[in-house]
MARTI-527528 format. One record per residue: x, z, y of N, C-alpha, C in turn. Coordinates in steps of 0.05 Angstrom, whole numbers, padded with zeros to 5 digits, always signed. Each point is the difference from the previous one (the first is absolute). Example, Ala and Ser with C-alpha at 12.3 -4.5 7.8 and 13.67 -1.06 7.14 Angstrom:
<sites>
+00264+00156-00114-00018+00000+00024+00018+00000+00024/-00007-00014+00021+00016+00001+00024-00015+00014+00022/
</sites>
This chain:
<sites>
+00015+00001-00025-00014-00001+00023+00016-00001+00027/-00011-00008+00021+00014-00002+00024+00008+00030+00012/+00024+00001+00016+00008+00027+00009+00018+00014-00016/+00006-00006-00023+00015+00015-00018+00028-00009-00003/+00008-00021+00010+00029-00010-00002+00016+00016+00021/+00025+00006-00010+00019+00011+00018+00014-00018+00019/-00002-00027-00006+00014-00019+00020-00018-00020+00011/-00025+00004-00002-00017-00017+00017+00001+00004+00029/+00008-00023+00016+00001+00007+00027-00025+00004+00015/+00000+00017+00019-00025+00004+00015+00002-00006+00028/-00017+00004+00015+00001-00011+00028+00020+00019+00017/+00009-00011+00022+00019+00010+00016-00007+00031+00005/+00017+00020-00002-00004+00027+00003+00004+00009+00029/-00004+00026+00002+00002+00013+00028+00032+00000+00006/+00006-00001+00026+00027+00003+00007+00009+00028+00006/-00018+00019+00001+00005+00026+00008-00015+00021-00021/+00013+00022-00003-00013+00019-00019-00004+00026+00015/-00022+00016-00009-00003+00026+00009+00000+00016-00025/+00018+00022-00002+00002+00019-00020-00022+00021+00002/-00017+00004-00020-00019+00023+00000+00006+00020-00018/+00003+00024+00008+00007+00023-00019-00021+00020+00001/-00019+00001-00021-00020+00021-00004+00018+00025-00008/-00008+00024+00011+00015+00022-00004-00018+00026+00000/+00006+00017-00018-00016+00025-00001+00019+00023-00008/+00004+00017+00020+00020+00023-00005+00028-00007-00009/+00012-00020+00015+00025-00009-00004+00022+00003+00021/-00003+00025+00012+00017+00004+00021+00031+00000-00007/+00007+00008-00024+00027+00000-00008+00013-00029-00006/-00016-00020-00003+00009-00026-00008-00006-00020+00021/-00019+00004+00013-00013-00022+00015+00020-00012+00023/+00016+00018+00010+00019-00010+00021+00020-00021-00011/+00011+00008-00023+00020-00020-00013-00014-00029-00008/-00023+00006-00008-00017-00025-00007-00003-00017+00024/-00010+00009+00020-00005-00012+00025+00026-00015+00011/+00019+00015+00002+00027-00011+00009+00009-00024-00018/-00005+00000-00026+00008-00019-00018-00016-00027+00004/-00027+00006+00004-00019-00022+00006+00005-00015+00025/+00012+00017+00021+00003-00011+00027+00026-00019-00004/+00018+00006-00018+00024-00016-00002-00007-00027-00015/-00021-00007-00009-00006-00024-00012-00004-00023+00023/+00012-00019-00002+00004-00019+00022-00027-00014+00007/-00020-00008-00018-00023-00010+00004-00023+00018+00010/+00006+00027-00001-00019+00019+00006-00001+00005+00030/-00022-00005+00013-00003+00005+00028-00012+00025+00008/-00014+00013-00018-00017+00026+00004+00002+00014-00026/+00004+00026+00002-00004+00018-00020-00021+00019+00005/-00023-00001-00015-00022+00017+00007-00003+00021-00023/-00002+00025+00006-00007+00020-00019-00029+00010+00005/-00014-00002-00023-00028+00013-00001+00001+00026-00012/-00001+00019+00016+00000+00030-00009-00027+00004-00011/-00004+00003-00025-00026+00005-00012-00007+00029-00006/-00003+00011+00025-00011+00028+00000+00021+00020-00007/+00026-00003+00007+00020+00016-00010-00003+00029+00014/+00011+00018-00012-00003+00029+00010+00029+00008+00006/+00021-00016+00000+00027+00006+00009+00009-00016+00022/+00025-00004+00006+00008-00014+00022+00006-00031-00004/-00013-00010-00018+00001-00029-00007-00002-00018+00026/-00020+00003+00015-00002-00016+00024+00025+00002+00019/+00006+00026+00005+00024+00005+00020+00023-00013-00012/+00008+00004-00025+00024-00011-00012+00001-00030+00004/-00024-00012-00006-00002-00031+00001+00004-00011+00027/-00012+00014+00021+00003-00009+00026+00031+00005+00010/+00011+00022-00008+00029+00005+00009+00019-00021-00012/-00009-00013-00023+00016-00021-00013-00005-00027+00010/-00021-00002+00016-00006-00027+00014-00025-00016-00010/-00015+00012-00014-00025-00011-00008-00023+00005+00019/-00017-00021-00003-00028+00003+00013-00017+00014-00018/-00014+00023+00009-00012+00018-00019-00030+00000+00008/-00018-00003-00021-00029+00006+00003-00005+00021-00022/-00020+00015+00006-00007+00022-00017-00028+00004-00008/-00007+00003-00026-00025+00007-00009-00004+00029+00004/-00022+00008+00010-00006+00032+00004-00002+00012-00027/-00008-00013-00022+00000+00011-00026+00009-00019-00020/+00009+00008-00022+00011-00016-00022-00023-00018-00008/+00006-00027-00001-00020-00021-00009+00010-00017-00022/+00025+00004-00006+00012-00015-00025+00015-00026+00009/+00017-00008-00017+00018-00023+00005-00015-00025+00009/-00021-00009-00011-00014-00023+00006-00008-00001+00027/-00012+00025+00010-00009+00001+00028+00022+00000+00018/+00022+00012-00007+00025-00002+00018+00011-00029+00002/-00002-00014-00021+00010-00028+00001-00020-00018+00017/-00026+00004-00003-00018-00013+00018+00002+00008+00029/+00003+00024+00006+00004+00010+00026+00026-00012+00014/+00023-00001-00018+00022-00014+00011-00001-00028+00005/-00013-00014-00017-00005-00030+00006-00016-00005+00024/-00021+00017+00003-00016-00003+00026+00016+00006+00023/+00017+00021+00001+00019+00004+00025+00018-00022+00003/+00012-00012-00021+00019-00021+00005-00017-00024+00011/-00023-00005-00008-00014-00024+00009-00007+00003+00029/-00006+00026+00009-00007+00007+00029+00028-00006+00016/+00022+00004-00009+00024-00002+00015+00013-00027-00004/-00010-00019-00016+00012-00027-00003-00007-00016+00027/+00019-00016+00008-00002-00016+00024-00021-00023-00007/-00018-00005+00018-00022-00019-00006+00014-00029-00004/+00020-00009+00012+00013-00025-00001+00017-00003-00024/+00007+00021-00016+00017-00004-00022-00015+00007-00026/+00012-00011-00021-00012+00003-00026-00002+00028-00006/-00018+00009-00015-00003+00028-00009+00022+00009-00017/+00012+00024+00006+00021+00010-00015-00008+00006-00032/+00019-00007-00017-00004+00008-00027+00004+00030-00004/-00010+00011-00022-00001+00027-00001+00019+00008-00024/+00019+00020+00005+00019+00013-00021-00011+00028-00003/-00008+00006-00025-00008+00028-00006+00021+00013-00013/+00008+00025+00009+00022+00014-00010-00008+00029-00006/+00006+00013-00023-00006+00026-00004+00016+00018+00018/-00011+00022+00007+00013+00021+00021+00025+00010-00011/+00003+00003-00026+00022+00017-00011+00024-00017-00008/+00002-00025+00006+00022-00017-00007+00028+00006+00014/-00003+00012+00023+00024+00009+00014+00016-00023+00008/+00027+00000-00005+00020-00021+00007-00003-00025-00015/-00012+00004-00027-00005-00026-00016-00021-00018+00010/-00015+00010+00022-00022-00017+00009+00011-00024+00011/+00025-00002+00008+00013-00025+00012-00001-00022-00020/+00001+00006-00024+00000-00020-00021-00026-00014-00006/-00020+00010+00011-00026-00016+00002+00003-00026+00015/+00021-00002+00015+00003-00027+00012-00002-00025-00016/+00009+00006-00026-00002-00023-00021-00026-00010-00003/-00022+00014+00006-00027-00006-00003-00010-00017+00021/+00015-00005+00022-00011-00014+00022+00003-00027+00001/+00024-00010-00007+00006-00029+00000-00019-00019-00013/-00008+00007-00024-00019-00019-00012-00026-00002+00013/-00011+00023+00016-00024-00002+00012+00004-00016+00027/+00023+00005+00014+00005-00013+00026+00005-00028-00005/+00014-00011-00021+00004-00028-00005-00024-00014-00015/-00022+00016-00002-00024-00013-00014+00003-00006-00028/+00018+00015-00014+00004-00007-00030-00016+00018-00015/-00014+00021+00010-00017+00016-00013-00019+00013+00022/-00024+00006-00010-00018+00016+00020+00004+00028-00002/+00010+00012-00020+00005+00027+00001+00025+00007-00024/+00015+00018+00006+00021+00008-00017-00001+00029-00006/+00011+00007-00022-00002+00027-00013+00027+00007-00009/+00009+00026+00007+00025+00008-00008-00002+00013-00028/+00022-00010-00014+00004+00011-00030+00022+00021+00003/-00006+00025-00002+00020+00025+00002+00013+00003-00028/+00023+00010+00003+00015+00008-00026-00015+00024-00010/+00002+00005-00024-00014+00026-00013+00015+00024+00008/-00009+00018+00014+00015+00023+00008+00007+00019-00022/+00023+00012+00003+00010+00018-00021-00017+00025+00001/-00009+00011-00022-00018+00024-00001-00031-00005+00007/-00007-00027-00002-00028-00005+00004-00016+00013-00020/-00024+00012+00007-00015+00020-00018-00022-00014-00012/-00007-00025+00007-00026-00011-00012+00005-00014-00027/-00023-00005-00012+00000-00017-00023-00008-00029+00001/-00002-00008+00024-00005-00027+00005-00031-00009-00005/-00018+00020-00002-00026-00007-00006-00013-00015+00024/+00001+00010+00023-00013-00014+00023+00014-00025+00005/+00025-00005-00003+00015-00022+00002-00009-00022-00018/-00003+00008-00028-00007-00018-00020-00031-00009+00003/-00016+00018+00011-00027-00006+00005-00004-00019+00023/+00016+00005+00021-00002-00020+00023+00013-00027-00011/+00019+00000-00015+00013-00027-00008-00020-00015-00018/-00013+00013-00018-00021-00011-00018-00021-00010+00015/-00012+00016+00019-00023-00006+00018+00005-00026+00016/+00023-00001+00012+00007-00025+00017+00002-00022-00017/+00014+00001-00022+00003-00022-00021-00029-00010-00009/-00018+00017-00008-00026-00007-00006-00017-00012+00019/+00004+00010+00027-00014-00010+00022+00009-00029+00010/+00026-00002-00003+00011-00026+00017+00017-00017-00019/+00011+00010-00022+00019-00015-00018+00028+00006+00009/+00007+00014+00021+00027+00007+00010+00009+00027-00011/+00024+00000-00010+00012+00025-00012+00020+00011+00021/-00010+00023+00014+00013+00010+00022+00021+00019-00011/+00025-00002+00013+00021+00019-00007-00002+00027+00014/-00012-00001+00025+00000+00025+00013-00030+00003+00012/-00021+00005-00018-00027-00001+00008-00007+00022+00019/+00014+00021+00001-00007+00024+00017+00020+00003+00025/+00017-00018+00004+00019+00003+00018-00013-00001+00030/+00009+00020+00016-00014+00002+00027+00016-00015+00021/+00021-00011-00008+00020-00015+00019-00006-00030-00001/-00016-00009+00020-00011-00027+00001+00000-00011+00027/+00005-00026-00001+00001-00017+00027-00024-00023-00002/-00016+00001+00018-00021-00020-00003-00004-00016+00027/-00009-00024-00002-00009-00013+00024-00025+00013+00009/-00008-00004+00026-00024+00013+00009-00025-00010-00011/-00001-00026-00006-00021-00012-00014-00004+00015-00029/+00021+00001-00014-00002+00011-00025-00010+00031+00001/+00011+00015+00020-00011+00029+00001-00029+00000+00008/-00008-00017+00020-00027+00000+00007-00022-00007-00023/+00014-00018-00017-00020-00009-00025-00001+00019-00020/+00020+00018-00001+00000+00024-00020-00019+00023+00008/-00008+00000+00026-00017+00024+00010-00028-00006-00008/-00018+00022-00001+00010+00029-00001+00015+00006-00024/+00021+00017+00007+00018+00007-00022-00014+00021-00020/+00009-00001-00024-00007+00022-00019+00010+00024+00008/-00018+00023-00005+00012+00027+00008+00017+00013-00021/+00013+00021+00010+00015+00013-00021+00026-00015-00010/+00009+00010-00020+00026-00012-00011-00004-00026-00015/-00023-00012+00004-00005-00027-00014+00004-00021+00019/+00006+00004+00025+00001-00018+00021+00019-00024-00005/+00023+00004-00012+00019-00023-00005-00010-00017-00022/-00008+00011-00022-00010-00018-00021-00022-00015+00007/-00019+00013+00015-00023-00015+00009+00007-00021+00019/+00018+00006+00020+00009-00022+00018+00012-00025-00013/+00015+00005-00022+00013-00022-00014-00025-00017-00015/-00016+00014-00011-00024-00015-00012-00013-00016+00019/-00009+00012+00022-00016-00012+00020+00015-00026+00011/+00025+00004+00007+00014-00025+00011+00005-00021-00018/+00011+00006-00027+00002-00021-00016-00024-00014-00009/-00025+00014+00000-00025-00014-00006-00005-00020+00022/+00007+00005+00023-00007-00018+00022+00023-00021+00006/+00021+00000-00018+00018-00022+00001+00025+00005+00017/+00003+00023+00007+00025+00010+00015+00025+00000-00018/+00023-00006+00010+00023+00000-00016+00015+00025+00001/+00016+00007-00020+00011+00024-00002+00030-00005-00011/+00017+00018+00011+00030+00000-00012+00004+00032-00001/+00013+00006-00023+00010+00029-00005+00029+00000+00001/+00013+00019+00016+00027-00002+00007+00014+00026-00007/+00020-00002-00014+00016+00026-00005+00012+00012+00026/-00005+00025+00004+00011+00013+00022+00009+00029-00007/+00024+00005+00006+00013+00026-00006-00012+00023+00018/-00022+00008-00004-00015+00019+00017-00002+00027-00014/+00002+00022+00014+00000+00026-00011-00021+00018+00012/-00019+00011-00014-00017+00021+00011-00006+00022-00018/-00014+00018+00011-00004+00025-00015-00016-00004-00026/+00007+00012-00021-00015-00003-00025-00017+00023-00004/-00020+00000-00015-00021+00022-00004+00011+00019-00023/+00018-00008-00015+00010+00016-00023-00023+00011-00019/+00011+00018-00017-00018+00009-00020-00014+00028+00007/-00002+00006+00025-00014+00023+00006-00030+00001-00003/-00013+00019+00003-00030-00001+00004-00011-00017+00020/+00012+00000+00022-00008-00016+00023+00004-00029-00009/+00023-00007-00009+00006-00026-00007-00019-00011-00022/-00006+00016-00019-00020-00007-00020-00028-00006+00014/-00007+00017+00016-00028-00004+00015+00001-00025+00015/+00023-00004+00015+00002-00026+00014-00004-00024-00017/+00014-00001-00023-00002-00023-00018-00027-00003-00012/-00012+00023-00005-00031-00003-00009-00018-00012+00023/+00006+00009+00021-00017-00013+00023+00006-00027+00004/+00025-00009-00001+00010-00027+00000-00015-00017-00022/+00001+00009-00024-00013-00015-00022-00030-00003+00006/-00014+00022+00007-00027-00002+00009-00006-00020+00019/+00014-00002+00022-00006-00016+00024+00006-00029-00009/+00023-00006-00015+00005-00026-00010-00024-00009-00018/-00011+00016-00018-00017-00006-00019-00029-00009+00016/-00006+00017+00020-00024-00004+00016+00002-00026+00016/+00025-00006+00012+00001-00025+00017+00000-00024-00020/+00012+00000-00023-00004-00023-00015-00026-00003-00013/-00012+00023-00005-00029-00002-00011-00017-00013+00020/+00002+00008+00026-00018-00011+00023+00006-00031+00001/+00022-00009-00003+00005-00027+00000-00009-00017-00024/-00002+00013-00022-00013-00013-00023-00031-00001+00005/-00012+00021+00008-00028+00000+00009-00006-00021+00018/+00018-00002+00021-00004-00019+00021+00001-00031-00010/+00020-00002-00017+00004-00030-00010-00024-00005-00017/-00007+00019-00018-00023-00005-00019-00025-00005+00016/-00004+00016+00019-00025-00003+00016-00001-00026+00014/+00024-00008+00012+00002-00027+00015-00006-00021-00020/+00011+00002-00023-00005-00022-00022-00030-00004-00006/-00013+00025-00004-00028+00003-00009-00015-00013+00024/+00005+00008+00025-00015-00012+00023+00004-00029-00001/+00023-00011-00004+00005-00028-00001-00017-00016-00022/-00003+00014-00022-00015-00014-00022-00029+00001+00007/-00011+00022+00011-00026+00001+00008-00007-00020+00022/+00018-00003+00019-00004-00019+00021-00001-00029-00011/+00019-00005-00016+00000-00027-00016-00025-00006-00013/-00011+00024-00014-00026-00006-00016-00023-00004+00018/+00001+00014+00024-00023-00003+00018+00001-00025+00016/+00025-00009+00005+00002-00026+00016+00000-00025-00018/+00001+00003-00025+00003-00024-00021-00020-00018+00003/-00001-00022-00015-00021-00019+00004-00024+00010-00012/-00024-00007+00015-00026+00010-00010-00008-00019-00020/-00018+00008-00021-00010-00014-00020-00017-00023+00013/-00001-00022-00011-00020-00023+00012-00028+00008+00000/-00012-00008+00021-00029+00007+00003-00016-00018-00020/-00020+00016-00009-00018-00018-00018-00017-00019+00019/-00003-00023-00010-00017-00020+00018-00029+00012+00000/-00010-00005+00024-00028+00007+00005-00016-00019-00016/-00022+00012-00009-00020-00016-00014-00015-00019+00018/-00003-00026-00007-00013-00019+00017-00025-00007-00011/-00022-00009+00016-00025-00006-00009-00001-00029-00002/+00000-00008-00026+00000-00031-00005-00027-00013-00002/-00021+00016+00003-00024-00011-00004-00012-00017+00022/+00012+00000+00023-00007-00018+00024-00022+00011+00013/-00008+00025-00004-00024+00012+00014+00009+00008+00027/
</sites>
């Protein structure tokens, strides 16, 4: 199907990129992440969306040079991504193409600079969106259940085998992002975005990036996080199966209703001459 080739050229991409960093209680890491993002040549703005933090995340991000907007309460990553895209759109110059969007996790610190590798294919029009494939961190505490579920779900829905179906490090053209909204809520946002865009014919590249972020480990908190991630991925994929099945059913019903009508029976005619 269309949209699944890694080398299918797309239309000309944006010439500038805005980096959007959703953040919640990341005061210890956000400064380094912002500075690394600002060092990327194509990035003309770094925007931190403070998603209801109770620590000094906003202050540390501003000190590092980011534009900061803040949710008064925690609304989740998808809401922060949508807020960030809306703010970038408001700040774009009317006479210039809309900036592409580079999404970066807040805890990448200095390694965030290596997300620069995601930008070139989008700017060059070689892909509509790119996804970072991270090395497996030492001491990762998961069993890969959510990852496997997301990979199987994307494959079943689109035919594409994703290497990093849950990666939050993504660069998208503005058109691709707009067509992916509204975003799925919770931890299913990335898998759902991939399904939605590939179904619409957008092109993807997955790129190895040596990025480092905090791992959840084998603690109780880490286990609860992975359980929530599995739940949200399952819900997002299920919603897309229902949506697709419903759409196919509506198409069949429409085709049935609009199909050729049976021929009319000829009216009886009086041949008596009366």
